[in-house]
N, C-alpha and C positions, 0 to 999 in steps of 0.2 A: 565428460563429454567425449563421445566416440564418433569418428568420421569415417566414411567410406568414399572411395573414388569409383565412378562408374562410367561406362560408355554405352551409347545407343547408336545403332546404325544410321538413324536419321537425325537424332537430336544431339549427337556428339557427346563430349565429356561433360560430366557433372560431379559435384561433391554433394554428399547428403549427410545429415545428422542421424545417427542411430536412435530411434525412438520406438523401441520394441512394442509391437511386432511390425512397425512401419519404418521406412526410411524417408525422412523429410528432406526434399531437395532444396538446395540453395539456388538463389536466382542467377547471379552473374558469374561468380568464380568457377572456373573449370578445373581447378586443381588445388590441393592442399598447399602446394608450393606457392601459388599465387596468393592464397589467403595469408600465409605466413609473411610474405614480402609486404603485403598491404599493412598488416598489423605492425611490422617493424617501422615502415615509413610513417605511419600515423602515430606511433608511440602508444598504441592501445593494446589491451589484452587480446590474445588471439580468440578466446571464447566470445568476447564482445563483438568482434568483427564477424565471427561465424553467426551469432544470434541475429545480427542486423541483416544478414542475407537470407535468413530462413524464409521459405515461401510456403504457400498453402498446398503445394503439390507434393504428393507422397506416393510411395511404392510399397507393395507387400514384400517384406524382407525375405520371408520364407521362399517365395518364388524366385527372387533374384539369387539368393544364397544357394538354392538347389539347382540353378542353371536352367530353369523353365521359363525364363523371361527373355525378351529381346534386350533388356538391360544386362550388361555383363560387368562383373566386378573387375576392377583394375588392381594392381598392387596398391597397398594402402598409402604409399608415398612414392613419388618419382619426380624427375625433371620433365615437365610436360612438353618442352620445346626441343630438347636435345639430350638424349640419354647419355651421350658422351660426357656431359657435364654433371653426371651423377656418379659418385664413387661408392662402390659397395665393398665394405671391409669388415674386419672383426678382430676380436681379441680372444685368445684361447688360454687354457690352463687357469681359468678364473674360478672354477668350481672343483671341489675336492674329488667328486666322482669322475669328472672328466680327466683330471690328472691321474687318477687310479687306472682308468681305461687306457690312457696313453701309456702309462707305465707298463701295463700288460703287453701292449703291442711292441714296446721297444726295450724290454728288459735284456740286459747283457747276460748271456748264458752263465749261470752259476756265479756271477760276479759278487752278488750280495751287496753291491754298492748302489747308492742313489743315482739314478740316471738323470740326464739333463731335464726331462720333463718334470719329474718330481722336484728337482732342484729349483726350477723356475717357479713352480707353484709355491714352494716353501718361501722363496724370496717375496712372493706376493703376500703370503701370510704375515711375514715379518716386517715388510716395508711397503705394503700396498695401500695402507691407510694413513697417509701422512697427516700431521697436524695442519690446521688451517694456515695457509701461506707457505707451506713447505712442499717440496717435490718428492714424491715417492718413487719406488723402483718401477721401471717400465715393464709392461706385460708382453707376452707373446702377441704379435700382430700379424695379420694376414690380409691379402688382397684377393677379392673374388671377381672383380671386373668392373665394368661400368653398368649403367642402368639397363643395358640390353640383357643383362643376366637376370633381371627381376621378373618373377612370375606372380600371378594372382592366385587367390583361393580358387580351387577347381581346375587350374591349369596343370598339365603334366610337368614333372621335372625330369630332364633327359639324362640318361646314361649314354654318353657318346661312344662311338666305335673305339676310340683310343683309351677308354676308361677300363679299369679292372673291376670296378664295383660302383654302386651308387647307394648311399644310405642317408637316412634322415639325421638332422642335428637340431633338436628342439630348443630354440633359443628365444630370447627377447631381442628385438631389434629397435634401435632408436633412429629417428629421422631428424635431420639437421638442415639448415640453410645458412649460407654465408651472406652477410649483408654487404653493402657497398663499401664499408670501411674495413672489410676483411674479418669481421667478428662472427664466430659461429653462434647460432641460436638453436637450442633444442626445442623441437616441435612436439614430440611425444613418443610413445612406445607402441609397438605392435607385436603380435605373435610372429615368429619367424621359423622357417625351416631352412637352415643354412646349407644343408645338403652337400656332402663331401664324398670323396673316394677313399674310404678307409683301407681298402685292400692295397691300394697303391702306396698309401702312407705307411702301412705296416712293413712293406719291403725295406724301407729306409726312411727315417724321420726327415731326411733332407728332401724327400719328395713331398713334404707338406705343401709347399707352394703350388706344385702341380695339382695336388689333390683338391685344392680349394677353388680352382678355376672351373667352376660349374654353375649351372643355373641355380637359383634359390628363390624362395617365396616369402612374402610378407603380407599380413592381413588376416582376415578381410578388413579388420577395423584398426584404426589408429586412435589411441587414447591420448588426448591432449592435456589431461589433468591428473593422471595417475602418478603417484609417487613411486620411485624405484627403490623401495625399501625391502619389502618381502612379498614376492609373488609366488603363487603356487598353481600347479596345474598337472597335466598328464600328457603322455605321449603314447600313441598306439599304432600298431601296424595291422591292417585288415587285408585278408586275402579271401576273395570270393565271399565277402560279407562276414567272415569270421575273424575274430581277433586272434592273431598268432603270437603277439607279444605286446605288453603294455607296462608302463611304469609311471609312478608319481614323480613329479619334478618340482624343484624349487629354484628360484633365482632372486635377483635383487641384492642390494648391498648386504643385507643380513645373512645371505647365503654364499657370499663370494669373498675371495681373498683381497680384492681391491675395492676401493671406494669408487663411486661413479666419477667424482671429480678427477681422480688420478687417471682413470681410463681415458677420460675425455682430454685431459691435458696431453697425454702421450700420443693421442691421435692428432690433435689440432696444433701441436707445437711445430709441425712442419708447415712452412709457408705454402707449399704446394697444396695443402689441405685447407687453405684459407683464401682461396681465390674468390673474389666477389661474384655472386650469382650461383656458385656451386651448390649442388644438393649432395647430401651424404646419407647413406644407410649403413649403420654400423651394428654388427652382431656382438653380443656380450658373452658368448660361450654356453656350452651345453652341460647339463647336470647328468644326463643319461642318454644313451642311444643304443639301438638294437644290435649294432655290430659288436658292442662290448659284451653282449649276451650270446654271441655266436649265431645270430639270426642272419640268414642269407635272404635278402629281398629278391623277389621275382617280378618279372614284367607284369604290370597291372596292379601291384600292391598299392593300397591307399595308406599314405602316411598322414597321421593326424597329430597336430600340436595344439593343445588347449591351455590357455592361461586364464584362470577364473576371473581375474581383474581386467582382462583385455578383450572381453567380448566373445563372440562365437569362435569355434575352433577353426583353424586353418587346415584344410585338407588338400592334398595333392597326390596324384598318381605317379608311380615310377614308370617311366617310358624308356625301355631299352631300345635304342636305335638299332635296327637289324642289320644295317650295312657293315661291311668289314672296313677296318682302317685302311685308308689309301694314302699314298705318298703324294704330296704336291710340293712344288718348289717356287720360291720367289722368282719373278721374271727379271731379266736383265734388259737394259735399254740397248738398242742397236748401236754397234760401234762404227 
């Protein structure tokens, strides 16, 4: 079962079930967050709660997906009341290809030694799949921001004036909600473009934290019943309607150094990540990206991330903000 979130200028927010080629609107819930909280409170399966809310009202998916409708797609998951209560995070160096790309960016000149990126990936290979009940090695972890960073299918991803670059990161993202007892619940998986500044990161790997503080996109669909075992798809960059770079991608536990349980433990072990009512969007790493192939994205390029098991492709345009970086300072109170 796949869900989308939509907004209408007059009818407001809605959730719909993907029933190709239609979108079946739900009656009362206005967010996936609300649906998940209801299912937790009732002790029911999420799919059962969704089915019970299905209405006879439906929309043409092609029109909505293509942006020709008054209905607009929202990110596949968010905190509907306060984006500050949605944390957007991720884990890196989970896929062999991403570790190899990082290795190319950060190789010590003629050292011939394994750098920190490959070393961390190798730790995952050796200790990232612990036996049931055991704790494995922790992965690389990064923070992207709050829910204000989330964008939907069809919305631009911004390269701000202080950035050196902007590039796609084709990933799978998971959505979570924290219940009133502080327990995380996984809702489902969505296509994601984690979008980073690889040129800044290449200068020095300690700039990784800065390179991740960017907008990102998830959607258009959230699968609430797909297993995270082996997912396959593709990533492509289109310029003026022509493909300038494309690559097949794989993800899921069968293609990663870490188990899902290990990645989730090392994210939710922090009490600050288990605050009742919180929403979480967490990215699981990329298997390939165009920067690793020396592709320089240009303003207006369309980045497409497609996972065959997760519905229609996620498409976003690179928008390079034309202004120059300007200095501003925090204000001081009068003395």
